[in-house]
Phi, psi and omega in degrees: 000134178263139181247126175255132186228145179202156177201163168263193182300324184292331180255001188305309184298316179291323177301315181300318179293317180294319179301311180299317180296317180295319178297317178298331178279357175097007178280147171275120186239130174248120183262124179259012178096178000297151182257355173205161180284124177216105187295352179256007180287168184237124185305325181299332181298332182258316183296321180307312183292322177294318180295319177300318181297317177294317180299329179288338180208066188291340180275337185245010181216163174220159179236151173228120179237147185224145174205192180299305179252341184086350184292304181299322180297317178295319179300316179296316181295320184289358175288345185261128180303133179094349179267136175227094182266130178250140183263138172226112177237355170223127189299130172207112179300322182294321178298314180297314181300314180293326177300324178280309186295315187263330187245357182050043178304134178244000171226134175252120180257115186256135174272095188296338180278353188238354179230152180277168176300315180297319177296319179297316179297318178297316180298316179296318178301313178298315180302318183281334184265342184275132180267152171289137182241042184272035178237167178062229183293346178259020183303335180302330180294315178296318179303316181292320179296319179301327180290334179292319186268027179295000000 
């Protein structure tokens, strides 16, 4: 699985730590920036490219985008057909798990100002390891996702 990652200035420091951690865990990571701290940068400039990359191969890739709250980053990412970005700005393992199981989220948008590095790593781990369960008796989840991409 390929991981696409991006952030603005507010998420830059945490993005750098997560990228390094993911590489050490053996993931192939493509970083779309920011590549240096610039307090005047704009998150759509970086998130857009990560979201496009996930949209081009949503079954074999995932994205992690970071900003101050993660809200704007998710909004920007969700503009692309096939992208389902879930926001996490207060740590909850259950929220991350449900985003994958019920919504087949393929981008995790993290609010870097509201979660710790350890919480972010745990959330990313859950996000990458949790499978979508939209088959069989849970087919309703797949039905709902299909309605999003009309």
